[in-house]
C-alpha positions in Angstrom: 269.9 -134.4 136.6 271.0 -132.1 133.8 269.7 -128.8 132.6 272.5 -126.4 133.6 274.9 -127.3 136.3 277.9 -125.8 138.2 280.6 -128.3 138.6 283.9 -128.4 140.5 286.3 -131.2 141.0 289.6 -131.0 142.8 292.4 -133.6 142.8 295.4 -133.4 145.1 298.2 -135.0 146.9 297.7 -134.9 150.7 299.4 -135.8 153.9 302.8 -136.9 152.5 305.9 -136.8 154.7 306.6 -133.1 154.2 305.8 -130.2 152.0 308.4 -131.1 149.4 306.9 -134.6 149.1 303.4 -133.2 148.8 304.6 -130.8 146.1 306.2 -133.7 144.2 303.1 -135.8 144.6 301.0 -132.9 143.2 303.4 -132.6 140.2 302.6 -136.3 139.5 298.9 -135.6 139.7 299.2 -132.6 137.4 301.3 -134.5 134.8 298.9 -137.5 134.9 295.9 -135.3 134.3 297.6 -133.2 131.5 298.2 -136.4 129.6 294.6 -137.5 129.8 292.6 -134.3 129.4 291.3 -133.8 125.8 292.6 -130.7 124.1 289.2 -129.0 124.1 288.9 -129.3 127.9 292.3 -128.1 129.0 291.1 -124.5 129.5 288.7 -125.6 132.2 291.5 -126.9 134.4 293.9 -125.0 136.6 297.0 -126.7 137.8 298.3 -125.3 141.1 301.1 -126.2 143.5 298.7 -127.9 145.9 295.8 -129.1 143.7 294.4 -129.5 140.2 290.9 -127.8 139.8 288.2 -128.4 137.2 285.5 -125.8 137.5 282.6 -124.7 135.2 279.4 -122.8 135.6 276.2 -123.0 133.6 277.1 -126.2 131.8 274.7 -128.7 130.3 275.9 -131.7 132.3 274.2 -134.7 130.7 275.9 -138.2 131.1 275.7 -138.9 127.4 277.5 -135.7 126.3 281.0 -136.5 124.9 282.7 -133.9 127.1 280.9 -135.1 130.2 281.7 -138.7 129.5 285.4 -137.8 129.0 285.5 -135.9 132.3 283.7 -138.5 134.3 286.1 -141.1 132.9 289.1 -139.0 134.0 287.7 -138.5 137.4 286.9 -142.2 137.9 290.3 -143.3 136.5 292.0 -140.8 138.9 290.0 -142.1 141.8 290.7 -145.8 140.9 294.4 -145.1 140.3 295.3 -142.8 143.1 292.5 -143.1 145.7 291.9 -146.8 146.3 292.2 -146.6 150.1 291.4 -144.0 152.7 295.1 -144.1 153.7 296.3 -143.3 150.2 298.2 -140.0 149.8 295.8 -138.6 147.1 292.3 -137.4 147.1 289.5 -136.3 144.8 286.4 -134.2 145.7 283.6 -133.5 143.2 280.4 -131.4 143.5 277.8 -130.8 140.9 274.9 -128.4 141.5 272.0 -128.6 139.1 269.1 -126.1 138.6 266.6 -128.0 140.7 266.8 -127.6 144.5 267.5 -131.3 145.1 269.8 -131.8 142.2 273.2 -132.0 144.0 275.8 -134.7 143.4 278.9 -135.0 145.6 281.7 -137.6 145.6 284.8 -137.9 147.6 287.5 -140.5 147.4 290.9 -141.2 148.9 292.5 -139.4 151.9 290.4 -136.2 151.4 290.7 -133.1 153.5 287.2 -131.7 152.8 288.6 -128.8 150.8 285.5 -128.6 148.6 282.2 -127.8 150.2 278.7 -126.5 149.3 277.0 -123.6 151.1 273.5 -122.5 150.4 272.4 -119.0 151.1 269.1 -117.2 151.1 268.9 -113.8 149.5 266.2 -111.4 148.5 266.2 -109.9 145.0 
């Protein structure tokens, strides 16, 4: 693990009573995240009506790096707080793709909709 990685994590409210409830649930997610994200990492997040997205490309993703530790703690705390049971109304999906062919890490928790996926393609230079 390590070298340079592409990483995406989405956190969202899902399957609440109706669209208004889901939008309100997502507002809670977005506020919760904004209160926990360090200032130097805010620019890597997008807060949308239906999801919060963290996405970076070509990052050195080493577990002992301060930024990586902070992000992994946020993702774990979100999962522990909002996604304890499969029936919960919140979800998190995470994928990290490293440089090596076999260096892929994927995590999902909560009542996820499989919104995040990995597709490999073959191309000729």
